[in-house]
C-alpha positions as CSV (number, residue, x, y, z in Angstrom):
1,M,135.2,-47.9,34.8
2,E,134.9,-48.5,38.3
3,F,134.2,-51.4,39.4
4,R,129.8,-51.1,39.4
5,E,129.3,-50.2,36.1
6,E,131.8,-52.3,35.0
7,F,129.7,-55.5,36.6
8,W,126.3,-54.2,35.4
9,S,127.9,-54.4,32.3
10,I,129.1,-58.0,32.1
11,Y,125.8,-59.1,33.7
12,R,123.8,-57.3,31.0
13,E,125.9,-58.2,28.3
14,A,126.2,-62.1,29.9
15,L,121.9,-62.7,30.7
16,P,120.2,-62.5,27.4
17,I,122.2,-65.4,25.8
18,L,122.2,-66.9,29.6
19,L,118.5,-67.2,29.7
20,I,119.1,-68.2,25.8
21,A,121.9,-70.4,27.2
22,L,118.4,-72.2,29.5
23,L,116.3,-73.2,26.8
24,G,118.2,-74.9,24.9
25,G,119.4,-76.6,27.1
26,L,116.0,-78.4,28.1
27,F,115.3,-78.3,24.4
28,A,118.4,-80.2,24.5
29,G,117.1,-83.0,27.2
30,L,113.6,-83.1,25.4
31,V,115.8,-85.2,22.8
32,L,117.8,-86.8,24.6
33,D,114.7,-88.3,26.1
34,E,113.9,-89.0,22.7
35,L,117.4,-90.9,22.8
36,V,116.6,-92.8,25.5
37,E,114.4,-95.5,23.1
38,S,117.7,-96.2,21.3
39,I,119.2,-97.4,24.3
40,E,118.0,-100.5,23.8
41,R,118.6,-101.3,20.5
42,F,122.7,-99.4,20.5
43,P,123.6,-100.0,24.4
44,G,126.5,-98.0,25.7
45,L,125.2,-94.9,23.6
46,L,124.2,-93.5,27.3
47,V,128.2,-94.1,27.8
48,M,129.5,-91.5,25.0
49,V,126.7,-88.5,25.4
50,P,128.5,-86.6,28.1
51,V,132.1,-87.0,26.8
52,F,130.9,-86.4,23.6
53,L,129.0,-82.7,24.8
54,A,131.7,-81.4,26.6
55,T,134.2,-82.3,24.2
56,R,132.7,-80.3,22.2
57,G,132.0,-77.7,25.0
58,N,135.9,-78.2,25.0
59,V,136.9,-77.8,21.5
60,Y,134.5,-75.4,20.6
61,G,135.3,-72.9,23.4
62,A,138.8,-73.0,22.5
63,L,138.0,-72.2,19.2
64,G,135.8,-69.1,20.5
65,G,138.6,-68.2,22.7
66,R,140.7,-68.1,20.1
67,I,138.4,-66.1,17.6
68,S,138.0,-63.5,20.5
69,S,141.1,-62.9,21.3
70,G,142.1,-62.3,17.6
71,L,138.8,-59.2,17.7
72,H,139.8,-57.4,20.9
73,Q,143.6,-57.8,19.5
74,G,142.5,-56.6,15.9
75,L,144.0,-60.1,14.3
76,I,140.5,-60.6,13.2
77,A,138.5,-58.8,11.1
78,P,134.3,-59.7,12.3
79,R,133.6,-61.3,9.0
80,F,134.2,-64.4,7.4
81,E,137.3,-63.5,5.3
82,W,140.1,-65.8,4.4
83,N,142.7,-65.2,6.8
84,E,144.9,-67.4,8.1
85,R,144.9,-67.1,11.5
86,L,140.8,-67.5,11.3
87,V,141.6,-70.4,8.4
88,N,144.0,-72.3,10.5
89,A,141.8,-71.8,13.6
90,V,138.8,-73.6,12.3
91,A,140.5,-76.1,10.2
92,A,142.3,-76.9,13.3
93,S,138.7,-77.4,15.2
94,F,137.2,-79.1,12.7
95,I,140.1,-82.3,12.8
96,N,140.1,-81.7,16.8
97,G,136.2,-82.1,16.6
98,I,136.0,-84.8,14.3
99,G,138.8,-87.0,15.7
100,I,137.7,-86.5,18.9
101,S,134.6,-88.6,18.3
102,V,135.2,-91.1,17.0
103,V,138.3,-91.3,19.4
104,I,135.2,-91.4,21.5
105,G,133.6,-93.9,19.7
106,V,136.3,-96.8,20.0
107,I,136.8,-96.0,23.6
108,S,133.5,-96.6,24.8
109,W,133.6,-99.2,22.9
110,L,136.6,-100.9,24.4
111,A,135.6,-99.3,28.6
112,L,132.0,-101.6,27.4
113,Q,134.0,-104.5,26.3
114,L,136.3,-104.4,29.3
115,L,134.2,-103.9,32.1
116,G,132.0,-106.8,30.2
117,W,129.3,-104.8,30.1
118,P,126.6,-104.9,26.6
119,S,127.2,-102.9,23.5
120,A,126.2,-102.2,20.1
121,A,128.9,-102.9,17.0
122,L,132.0,-101.2,17.2
123,Y,131.4,-100.2,13.5
124,E,127.8,-98.6,15.3
125,L,129.0,-96.9,17.8
126,V,131.8,-94.9,15.6
127,G,129.8,-94.4,12.8
128,I,127.1,-92.6,16.0
129,M,130.0,-90.5,17.0
130,L,131.7,-89.8,13.2
131,I,128.2,-88.4,11.5
132,S,126.6,-86.1,15.1
133,G,130.4,-85.2,15.4
134,V,130.7,-83.6,11.5
135,L,126.9,-82.4,11.7
136,T,128.9,-80.4,14.6
137,S,131.2,-79.9,13.7
138,V,130.4,-77.4,10.9
139,V,126.8,-76.1,13.4
140,L,130.0,-74.7,15.7
141,I,132.1,-73.2,13.6
142,F,130.0,-71.6,11.6
143,G,127.4,-70.5,14.6
144,L,130.1,-70.1,16.7
145,L,131.6,-67.4,14.2
146,A,128.6,-66.1,13.1
147,L,127.3,-65.0,16.8
148,I,130.6,-64.1,17.6
149,F,131.2,-61.6,14.7
150,L,127.4,-59.9,15.1
151,G,127.4,-59.8,18.9
152,Y,131.2,-57.8,18.5
153,K,129.8,-55.7,16.2
154,M,127.0,-55.1,18.4
155,G,129.7,-53.3,20.7
156,Y,129.3,-56.7,23.2
157,D,132.9,-58.6,24.3
158,P,133.5,-61.8,22.6
159,D,134.5,-63.2,26.3
160,N,131.6,-62.8,27.5
161,L,129.3,-64.1,24.6
162,V,132.1,-67.6,24.0
163,G,131.2,-69.2,27.1
164,P,126.8,-70.0,26.5
165,I,127.2,-70.0,22.8
166,V,129.8,-72.7,22.8
167,T,127.4,-74.3,25.2
168,T,124.4,-73.9,23.9
169,L,124.7,-74.2,20.2
170,G,127.4,-77.7,22.0
171,D,124.4,-79.2,24.0
172,V,120.5,-78.2,21.4
173,F,122.8,-79.6,17.8
174,G,125.0,-82.1,19.7
175,M,121.4,-83.7,21.2
176,L,119.5,-83.4,18.2
177,F,122.4,-84.8,15.9
178,L,123.2,-87.7,18.0
179,L,119.8,-88.6,17.5
180,I,119.7,-88.2,13.6
181,A,123.5,-90.3,14.0
182,V,121.3,-92.6,15.5
183,L,118.7,-92.6,12.7
184,V,120.6,-92.9,10.1
185,V,122.9,-95.5,11.7
186,D,120.0,-97.8,12.3
187,A,119.2,-97.3,8.8
188,L,122.2,-98.4,7.6
189,V,122.6,-101.5,9.4
190,V,118.9,-101.9,8.9
191,V,119.9,-102.3,4.6
192,A,122.7,-104.1,5.2
């Protein structure tokens, strides 16, 4: 395939998913606007947002890269089935995604304490991160796999799909589940 054909092929595959990513980013911004109201109740919450979203991209981007490589090498079939490589990659990503979420809550709280800035209680920040981390892990894993498998079956190069899919799903569901986690933790704290 000559250069121009390859360029247009990549462009045609990437453009639709990038447009969807744009809309997802706008939705995530609208959810962030709703989340801003919770900052007064949970000081330090805004500190965690960029770190949380970035780690979604890092953890699940790595998963997407493993899946993409496995598909190209024929080591993973483009379907949900028991495959040791697939199960190991998913399990590692799930554990990393949840673990790093808890670490974000703890480190954010510690940083705020060291700076002398106001912060919510440690258990509140960790609770918010834990709930949103679990929920985003489930959605990102299954959403990422489903979209990569579907795209691969339709003839798309999964390498062109992984980045925009992870970014969009991570931003949209990351912000949505952060908002839900804030509401849950707030309700639990009020009850207690």
